[in-house]
VOLOMAR-969946 format. One line per field, with one value per residue (C-alpha): residue in three letters; y, x, z. Coordinates in pm, whole numbers, m for minus. Layout:
N
code: [ALA,...]
py: [Y,...]
px: [X,...]
pz: [Z,...]
This chain:
641
code: [MET,LYS,PRO,ASN,LYS,LEU,GLU,LEU,ASN,SER,VAL,ASP,GLY,THR,GLN,LEU,ASN,LEU,GLU,ALA,LEU,TYR,GLN,ILE,ALA,PRO,SER,CYS,PHE,THR,GLU,VAL,LYS,ASP,ASP,LYS,THR,GLY,GLU,LEU,ARG,HIS,VAL,VAL,ASN,PHE,LYS,THR,LEU,ARG,GLN,LEU,LEU,GLY,ASP,ASN,ALA,VAL,GLU,ASP,ALA,ASP,GLU,MET,TYR,GLN,PHE,THR,TRP,PRO,GLY,LYS,GLN,GLU,ALA,ARG,ARG,GLU,ALA,ALA,ARG,PRO,THR,THR,LYS,THR,LEU,ARG,PRO,VAL,VAL,GLU,ASP,SER,VAL,ASP,TRP,ASP,ASN,THR,GLN,ASN,LEU,TYR,ILE,GLU,GLY,ASP,ASN,LEU,GLU,VAL,LEU,LYS,LEU,LEU,GLN,LYS,SER,TYR,MET,GLY,LYS,VAL,LYS,MET,ILE,TYR,ILE,ASP,PRO,PRO,TYR,ASN,THR,GLY,ASN,ASP,PHE,VAL,TYR,ASP,ASP,ASP,PHE,ALA,VAL,SER,GLN,HIS,GLU,HIS,ASP,LEU,ALA,THR,GLY,ASP,VAL,ASP,GLU,LEU,GLY,LEU,ARG,TYR,ARG,LYS,ASN,THR,ASP,THR,ASN,GLY,LYS,PHE,HIS,SER,ASP,TRP,CYS,SER,MET,MET,TYR,SER,ARG,LEU,ILE,VAL,ALA,ARG,SER,LEU,LEU,THR,GLU,ASP,GLY,ILE,ILE,PHE,ILE,SER,ILE,ASP,ASP,ASN,GLU,VAL,GLU,ASN,LEU,LYS,LYS,ILE,CYS,ASN,GLU,ILE,PHE,GLY,GLU,LYS,ASN,SER,ILE,ASN,CYS,ILE,THR,ARG,ALA,THR,GLY,THR,PRO,THR,GLY,GLY,GLY,PHE,ASP,GLY,VAL,VAL,ASN,GLU,LEU,ASP,TYR,ILE,LEU,CYS,TYR,ALA,LYS,ASN,ILE,SER,ASN,ALA,LYS,ILE,TYR,GLY,LEU,PRO,MET,SER,GLU,SER,ASP,ALA,SER,ILE,TYR,ASP,GLN,ILE,ASP,GLU,LYS,GLY,ARG,TYR,LEU,THR,ARG,SER,LEU,ARG,ARG,THR,GLY,GLY,GLU,ASP,ARG,ARG,GLU,ASP,ARG,PRO,THR,MET,TYR,PHE,PRO,ILE,TYR,ALA,PRO,ASP,GLY,THR,PRO,VAL,TYR,PRO,ILE,GLY,PRO,THR,GLY,TYR,GLU,SER,ARG,TRP,ILE,CYS,SER,GLN,GLU,THR,VAL,LYS,LYS,MET,ASP,GLU,GLU,GLY,LEU,LEU,GLN,TRP,LYS,GLN,VAL,ASN,LYS,ASN,GLY,GLU,LEU,VAL,TRP,GLN,VAL,HIS,GLN,LYS,PHE,TYR,LEU,GLU,GLY,ARG,THR,LYS,ALA,PRO,GLY,ASN,LEU,TRP,THR,ASP,VAL,GLU,GLY,ASN,LYS,LYS,ALA,THR,ARG,ASP,ILE,ARG,MET,LEU,PHE,ASP,THR,ASN,LYS,VAL,PHE,ASP,PHE,PRO,LYS,PRO,ILE,GLY,VAL,ILE,LYS,LYS,ILE,LEU,GLN,ILE,ALA,SER,THR,LYS,GLN,ASP,LEU,ILE,LEU,ASP,PHE,PHE,SER,GLY,SER,ALA,THR,THR,ALA,HIS,ALA,VAL,MET,GLN,LEU,ASN,ALA,GLU,ASP,CYS,GLY,ASN,ARG,LYS,TYR,ILE,MET,VAL,GLN,LEU,PRO,GLU,GLU,THR,PRO,GLU,ASP,SER,GLU,ALA,ARG,LYS,ALA,GLY,TYR,ASP,THR,ILE,PRO,GLU,ILE,ALA,LYS,GLU,ARG,ILE,ARG,ARG,ALA,GLY,LYS,LYS,ILE,LYS,GLU,GLU,SER,PRO,LEU,THR,THR,GLN,ASN,LEU,ASP,THR,GLY,PHE,ARG,VAL,PHE,ARG,LEU,ALA,ASP,SER,ASN,PHE,GLU,GLU,VAL,LYS,LYS,ALA,PRO,ALA,GLU,TYR,ASP,GLN,ALA,GLN,LEU,ASP,LEU,PHE,LEU,ASN,ASN,VAL,LYS,SER,ASP,ARG,THR,ASP,LEU,ASP,LEU,LEU,PHE,GLY,ALA,MET,LEU,SER,TRP,GLY,VAL,GLN,LEU,SER,LEU,PRO,MET,THR,SER,GLU,GLU,VAL,ASP,GLY,LYS,MET,ILE,TYR,SER,VAL,ASN,ASP,GLY,ASP,LEU,VAL,ALA,CYS,PHE,ALA,ASP,ASP,ILE,THR,GLU,ASN,ILE,VAL,LYS,ALA,MET,ALA,ASP,LYS,GLN,PRO,LEU,ARG,VAL,LEU,PHE,ARG,ASP,SER,CYS,PHE,ALA,LEU,ASP,ASP,ALA,LYS,ILE,ASN,VAL,PHE,GLU,THR,LEU,LYS,GLN,LEU,LEU,ASP,TRP,SER,GLU,GLU,ASP,ALA,MET,ASN,ASN,ILE,LYS,VAL,ILE]
py: [2,364,672,877,1242,1478,1638,2011,2176,2322,2167,2116,2280,2084,1763,1879,1931,1580,1431,1603,1491,1140,1128,1214,1050,777,639,932,835,604,518,628,592,911,982,1105,862,567,539,495,789,866,1112,1222,1071,1371,1165,969,1280,1443,1130,1156,1518,1453,1787,1980,1977,2270,2356,2628,2748,3036,3229,3179,3402,3441,3705,3705,3945,3916,3714,3524,3179,3234,3359,3023,2820,3034,2943,2580,2605,2478,2689,2604,2895,2871,3055,3143,3213,3545,3485,3833,4021,3792,3826,3545,3290,2986,3031,3226,3070,3384,3426,3724,3650,3899,3822,3813,3671,3446,3250,3243,3122,2833,2750,2745,2491,2168,2273,2491,2349,2351,2487,2878,2962,3330,3532,3911,4102,4478,4448,4740,4926,4985,5371,5418,5468,5167,4856,4725,4356,4320,3943,3766,3660,4003,4076,4364,4670,4545,4207,4364,4577,4285,4079,4360,4447,4785,4714,4460,4245,4543,4758,4978,5081,4992,5254,5522,5368,5522,5259,5373,5179,4855,4694,4778,4636,4312,4318,4361,4096,3850,3935,3885,3571,3372,3455,3377,3051,2941,3109,2920,2597,2719,2786,2520,2363,2630,2905,3256,3517,3905,4130,4518,4696,5022,5112,5097,4720,4607,4474,4288,4144,4016,3828,3682,3572,3421,3210,3093,3048,3005,3247,3036,3084,3459,3557,3937,4255,4486,4847,5057,5429,5536,5871,6029,6167,6140,6250,6463,6839,7122,6924,6578,6332,6242,5880,5806,5417,5117,4750,4423,4115,3810,3452,3114,2814,2607,2819,2509,2494,2847,3032,3395,3480,3764,4084,4182,4397,4769,4950,5105,4759,4647,4915,4715,4453,4674,4413,4243,3929,3725,3585,3930,4178,4040,4139,3959,3868,3713,3346,3383,3392,3736,3830,3574,3226,3297,3101,2779,2601,2704,2485,2294,2120,2464,2541,2406,2558,2675,2692,3026,3050,3022,2714,2903,2753,3017,2969,3176,3409,3676,4039,4016,3697,3429,3111,3178,2951,2959,3002,2658,2315,2202,2002,2318,2529,2270,2290,2667,2663,2426,2668,2966,3122,3210,3517,3576,3911,3993,4275,4457,4357,4495,4558,4190,4070,3813,3633,3668,3460,3581,3431,3564,3644,3714,3972,3759,3571,3762,3892,4106,3979,4179,4388,4465,4851,4946,5312,5241,5127,5333,5544,5582,5911,5705,5427,5697,5853,5510,5441,5789,5729,5402,5563,5885,6105,5991,5925,5616,5458,5583,5464,5190,5004,5077,4811,4815,4703,4392,4333,4322,4089,3862,3860,3758,3490,3339,3154,3180,2908,2997,3073,3411,3479,3827,3812,4184,4271,4625,4792,4462,4614,4251,4128,4408,4338,3969,4062,4325,4088,3798,4031,4120,3772,3567,3410,3229,3326,3296,3487,3468,3804,3815,4133,4229,4407,4732,5011,5326,5656,5820,6145,5987,6029,5642,5669,5961,5748,5478,5239,5147,4881,4840,4508,4715,4926,4632,4430,4746,4810,4456,4486,4826,4737,4397,4598,4844,4603,4420,4748,4845,4521,4353,4119,3957,3950,3763,3465,3666,3569,3909,3744,3633,3431,3618,3435,3576,3446,3336,3126,2755,2643,2428,2515,2435,2116,2164,1835,1469,1314,1081,1390,1491,1376,1269,1620,1765,1462,1542,1908,1767,1564,1864,2130,2333,2700,2819,3089,2874,2743,2434,2633,2721,2365,2256,2505,2433,2068,2148,2343,2050,1780,1975,2060,2382,2656,2775,2444,2461,2312,2219,2116,1907,1810,1458,1354,1711,1727,1902,1726,1926,1813,1983,1958,1682,1445,1542,1588,1514,1626,1609,1789,1708,1496,1154,1032,814,534,754,1019,759,621,960,1052,727,782,1081,836,1067,1071,1185,1172,1395,1405,1577,1352,1466,1322,983,939,597,457,174,421,548,217,115,416,351,m14,83,348,104,m152,85,241,m79,51,m150,m89,121,326,378,490,735,864,877,1122,1306,1653]
px: [10,100,m4,m308,m333,m416,m760,m663,m1019,m1170,m1487,m1789,m2073,m2338,m2154,m2127,m2521,m2569,m2351,m2534,m2871,m2746,m2678,m3041,m3223,m3023,m3343,m3383,m3075,m3070,m2825,m2847,m2615,m2437,m2511,m2150,m1923,m2147,m2067,m2312,m2359,m2571,m2856,m3165,m3499,m3721,m4032,m3903,m3796,m4138,m4293,m4069,m4147,m4522,m4729,m4412,m4279,m4369,m4261,m4456,m4719,m4942,m4839,m4545,m4300,m3962,m3686,m3553,m3368,m3241,m2920,m3002,m3020,m2674,m2525,m2638,m2481,m2168,m2117,m2134,m1915,m1548,m1256,m925,m737,m473,m285,75,295,454,728,906,583,536,652,798,695,837,644,332,m1,m178,m270,m311,m452,m490,m761,m1118,m1284,m1520,m1253,m1045,m1327,m1376,m1012,m1003,m1301,m1101,m851,m1081,m1428,m1578,m1266,m1356,m1505,m1583,m1630,m1642,m1693,m1750,m1858,m1934,m2248,m2359,m2387,m2302,m1947,m1802,m1897,m1592,m1674,m1763,m1877,m1908,m2262,m2383,m2664,m2647,m2864,m3068,m3107,m3224,m3461,m3611,m3629,m3814,m4033,m3892,m3844,m3954,m3718,m3667,m3544,m3852,m3960,m4307,m4294,m4079,m3782,m3811,m3597,m3272,m3058,m3251,m2968,m2704,m2927,m2942,m2559,m2499,m2741,m2573,m2229,m2322,m2530,m2269,m1996,m2214,m2307,m1942,m1841,m2110,m1933,m1615,m1779,m1754,m2071,m2070,m1949,m2086,m2063,m2093,m2163,m2149,m2391,m2593,m2945,m2883,m2892,m2961,m3308,m3188,m2888,m3124,m3327,m3018,m2898,m3231,m3220,m2859,m2825,m3188,m3395,m3396,m3016,m3029,m2878,m2949,m2894,m2655,m2697,m2379,m2353,m2089,m2007,m2001,m2332,m2376,m2638,m2932,m2865,m3109,m3389,m3303,m3222,m2863,m2755,m2565,m2597,m2480,m2573,m2402,m2601,m2518,m2600,m2499,m2441,m2638,m2790,m2821,m2453,m2345,m2238,m2219,m1970,m1991,m1787,m1524,m1676,m1608,m1533,m1877,m2022,m1807,m1890,m2188,m1942,m1897,m1782,m1454,m1289,m993,m1126,m1179,m1464,m1812,m2192,m2470,m2827,m3105,m3125,m3523,m3691,m3838,m4082,m4312,m4366,m4207,m4445,m4402,m4671,m4479,m4185,m4271,m3926,m3751,m3928,m3699,m3495,m3143,m2969,m2812,m2466,m2641,m2837,m3168,m3375,m3455,m3732,m3807,m4073,m4237,m4266,m4628,m4549,m4643,m4439,m4209,m3931,m3557,m3399,m3244,m3256,m3141,m2851,m2739,m2761,m2547,m2288,m2289,m2235,m1930,m1775,m1820,m2077,m2340,m2338,m2547,m2692,m2912,m3141,m3397,m3757,m4033,m3801,m3650,m3331,m3383,m3146,m3133,m2922,m2758,m2555,m2212,m2123,m1746,m1633,m1350,m1444,m1758,m1872,m2144,m2405,m2352,m2652,m2769,m2715,m2348,m2284,m1985,m1754,m1492,m1630,m1538,m1330,m1106,m1047,m933,m720,m565,m457,m327,m105,28,109,272,m39,m98,m469,m393,m743,m1092,m1347,m1146,m1353,m1274,m1046,m1259,m1568,m1412,m1219,m1576,m1702,m1397,m1464,m1821,m1776,m1433,m1210,m823,m740,m1005,m953,m1104,m1186,m1236,m1287,m1365,m1059,m994,m715,m693,m860,m954,m596,m497,m779,m690,m323,m441,m686,m431,m173,m436,m571,m258,m470,m355,m629,m534,m665,m716,m752,m877,m876,m938,m621,m815,m603,m583,m705,m401,m448,m484,m270,m206,m88,143,278,369,71,m63,m305,m527,m338,m17,m175,m313,11,193,m58,m22,349,329,52,234,548,376,173,506,678,402,399,744,709,376,398,722,532,263,218,247,352,157,208,106,m74,m188,m460,m354,m461,m367,m18,m65,m104,m451,m482,m717,m665,m676,m333,m412,m409,m42,266,560,711,378,314,627,489,161,314,523,264,382,391,751,714,594,814,830,656,376,323,352,85,m152,m137,m206,m524,m623,m547,m725,m399,m402,m176,m43,123,499,718,1086,1303,1606,1834,1905,2111,2092,1712,1483,1221,955,771,456,382,639,497,130,252,598,681,954,917,1260,1347,1495,1377,1653,1618,1769,1508,1225,1389,1443,1065,943,1172,934,632,427,54,62,337,352,550,551,437,752,968,949,1072,876,566,797,985,654,536,861,853,483,557,876,678,388,633,834,532,344,49,m236,m293,m599,m399,m125,m363,m516,m205,51,m30,136,54]
pz: [0,m46,144,23,m60,229,165,143,138,435,604,391,581,404,502,860,861,718,978,1255,1110,1081,1447,1550,1254,1075,928,713,501,198,m68,m441,m717,m839,m1198,m1259,m1070,m1056,m681,m408,m173,144,77,285,229,274,280,570,738,713,858,1158,1203,1175,1179,1267,904,688,323,180,399,295,609,845,1025,862,823,480,228,m130,m109,202,37,m134,194,342,61,91,458,377,68,134,58,m116,29,292,575,514,834,856,1103,1063,1183,1466,1825,2031,1738,1910,2249,2198,2180,2031,1658,1435,1104,805,559,479,790,622,443,752,969,722,736,1122,1140,1131,1387,1621,1587,1941,2094,2125,2444,2378,2051,2065,1752,1672,1308,1082,1184,832,867,512,518,706,500,331,301,m71,m71,m413,m310,m256,m499,m742,m716,m1014,m857,m538,m719,m902,m573,m388,m697,m735,m1118,m1374,m1582,m1818,m1548,m1540,m1185,m1071,m775,m641,m457,m103,49,m112,135,81,m95,170,454,242,176,547,648,392,523,896,824,642,891,1206,1063,1045,1375,1572,1484,1649,1988,2275,2398,2677,2448,2428,2147,2215,1931,1939,1724,1718,1624,1249,1246,1587,1508,1193,1394,1671,1404,1236,1582,1671,1363,1378,1764,1845,2033,2333,2351,2373,2706,2693,2503,2699,2661,2682,2749,2487,2652,2295,2177,1792,1538,1642,1636,1682,1548,1671,1950,1998,2032,2348,2350,2162,2221,2287,2194,2387,2268,2396,2177,2429,2707,2928,2942,2932,3250,3317,3586,3856,3836,4097,4380,4352,4678,4655,4639,4921,5166,5299,5442,5746,5997,6038,6225,6188,5850,5708,5622,5642,5652,5825,5722,5951,5928,5950,5619,5544,5261,5097,5204,5532,5758,5932,5715,5395,5488,5808,5813,5853,6181,6458,6747,6723,7058,7165,7329,7683,7568,7508,7228,6957,6709,6405,6524,6277,6371,6481,6688,6423,6379,6084,5938,5880,5533,5536,5696,6038,5866,5694,6008,6180,5913,5924,6300,6257,5993,6210,5978,6244,6464,6769,6890,7197,7116,7344,7256,7463,7756,7737,7591,7333,7106,6740,6499,6166,5888,5797,5435,5387,5117,4995,4685,4638,4305,4161,3906,3593,3461,3110,3133,3139,3248,3463,3181,2994,2719,2347,2420,2683,2411,2165,2432,2519,2166,2121,2427,2296,1956,2093,2045,1681,1608,1400,1432,1437,1684,1888,2145,2515,2675,2979,2793,2657,2972,3145,2879,2935,3314,3282,3005,3025,3258,3289,3022,2755,2390,2265,1905,1743,1363,1318,1533,1410,1617,1824,2131,2231,2227,2442,2689,2696,2783,3044,3227,3217,3383,3651,3745,3637,3361,3050,2795,2444,2136,1774,1603,1241,1021,662,531,485,358,566,404,209,392,743,1045,1030,679,772,1053,814,875,530,651,965,1050,1064,1328,1508,1520,1641,1907,2043,2050,2234,2478,2559,2644,2849,3046,3139,3229,3470,3645,3616,3909,3811,3435,3390,3235,3051,2686,2490,2165,1855,1535,1223,950,600,391,52,m243,m237,m187,m515,m871,m1008,m1194,m1486,m1658,m1556,m1509,m1809,m2050,m1941,m2121,m1896,m1858,m1772,m1524,m1343,m1304,m1213,m927,m808,m831,m523,m609,m653,m385,m119,168,401,667,421,351,717,837,535,629,998,889,676,944,1218,1417,1602,1466,1800,1880,1938,1661,1621,1326,1298,1013,918,600,497,490,757,956,1140,1435,1575,1944,2006,1755,1678,1329,1183,822,576,234,88,m220,m184,168,307,567,828,784,801,1125,1272,1200,1364,1660,1751,1787,1580,1551,1186,922,610,297,m41,m325,m518,m229,m401,m763,m791,m626,m510,m293,m147,m70,95,326,398,503,704,899,964,1108,1310,1463,1507,1327,1148,776,859,1095,858,575,805,972,670,402,112,m54]
C-alpha cells in the first residue's frame, strides 16, 4: 500500500449538517447511485424525514413567520461552501513565534473562519466582534454573493425585468441592508461551529442594524439561547442636532451556543459595592443577614421542616418568630444550620424587645471571593473617548485609528464569560482592542487566556494620520498596538508578568499552496506529469506547506514546533509528534527512522519526495512496522501532499 493524498479543502458545511442529522435521525438516510461517478452515496430521504417530524414539518405555508432578504439563500450556501485557500505564516511580523499561543490573521474573515474549522471546531469559549455598523461609510466587505442593485430591485419588486420601476424607490438603502445581512449571516453560521458547547458570543452594534442582527442571531443561535442585550453608554453623543435626538448608547447582543451549558460569571466588587461589608473578624470583612426567612412564604406552614430550635450560646432555644408573633421559618434546613455553625458562619446578637433581651441569629457573608452579578445597562465602563485617548497614548499622540472600542468594555465581557485558560476569538478585530484586553486581564488575574484576531487588510486613507505615521493597513496598526501594549503591561507590573504571553504568530490568507490542476493526469505527457506531481507554487516554503497541512488535518496553529536536520534534509515536528513532516526530495532510511523515533500521531511528505511508487510504498511499510500501526492506522496517519 502507499499513502493517500491529504484532503486540502476546508470543512464542507453541508456535510457537517448531514452528519449532525444522521446522529439524530439515521433512518432518514438512504443510498443512491451518483449519476456522474456511478458510486453509491448517502442522501436524505425527505419523505421519511417528514414522517418523523409529523405535523411539525412545513414546506410552503401560505403564512409563516420568517426573516428574509435578497441574497440570503446564497449567503447560506456560501457559509457551507469549502474554501481552497490557505494561511501562510509570517514569522518576521510575529512576536515570540516559538513560544506564543496567540494568533493574528490577516484576511477576509469568512475565508479564515472556514479554514479554522477543522482545527478549532468546538474549541473557542468566547467570541467578541465589533462588525461594521452599516452607517453608510464603514462597510468594506464586498462578498461575491452580495446581490447587485438590479437583482435587489427585481427581488423587492422595485423594477420589472426590463429595468422599469413599478414605484418610487423610497428605501434607497435597501440593498445595503441586504448586503450587510448577508455578510453577517454567513460569518455567524461558520463562527457558531467554533464555539464550545458552553461558549458565548458577544456582538457590538448600534441602532442602524440591531433589529436585523437580533433576527439573524435568533435564527442561527436560536431565540432560546439569547442571554441578553446589553445597553452601553458610549459617552460620545452622535447624530441629532437642533432638531433631533442624539444617540448616546450602543448595544451588545449576547448569545450562547447552548444556554443550558453556558455560564455568566460575577464581576469583581467595587469599593462602593463592598462598603456594606462593614464588620470584620480574623477571617476578613463580612456582613450579616437574619437566618429567619423574610418576605413571601415565610410562615411555618410554608416549609414545616424549617421550623426548629437553634440553641443560643447560653443554651436558650431560639425559634423563628415573625414580627407580629407568628411562627415563621428559617432560610435553610437543620443540617445546613449545623454545618454553618461548625464553619463559624453564625453570629448571635442579643436585642431589646419590649424590655426583654432576646437572642437573634444571623448568617455571616464574607467579602473575600464575592462577585457582583452583571446587569444589562453598562454606564460604569470606559467610554469611547477614553478608548481614543488610550490608543493615542500608545502611539505617541498619533490618532492612527478611528472609533476603537474601550479596553474596559471588552475586559468586562471577558470577566463575565471566560475563565483563565479559555480561547477568545475576534474576527472583526480592528485595532486589536480584544487582544489588548486579554493581555491586560491575564496580567491582573494571572490568567492564560489565548486569542485569535482576524482582520481584513483594509488600507488606511491616504491622507490619514495612520498613513502619515507609516501604517498602510489596519493590520499594521493592530500588530504594532499589540507589541506596544504588551511591552507597556510588562513594564507596569514586572514582578507579576514575567510569564505573561504578549507574543503572537502572524498568518496571512492566501491562495492555495498548489497550482490548480485543470486536466486529468491521463491527459498529461511525462514532462507535464512531473509538473503535475510537483505542483507546489514556486514561492511557497516548507513552513507554508506545514501550516497548510495543519489546517487540513485539524492541528492547532499555535502548537509549538521544532526542526532538525537529518542527512541534510529538514524534519519538522509539531507539538512533540502530533505531526511530523519532511518535504525534501529523496527520503532516506535514516530520515524515516528519525521520524518514527518521534512516535508521531501523523506523518506527512510531499508527493514529489518519491521518484517512484515503489519508494513511496517502501516508506509506508517501514513506518507502519516501526510504529506498530495497523494497515488502517497507517492509511489514516500517513499522507502526502
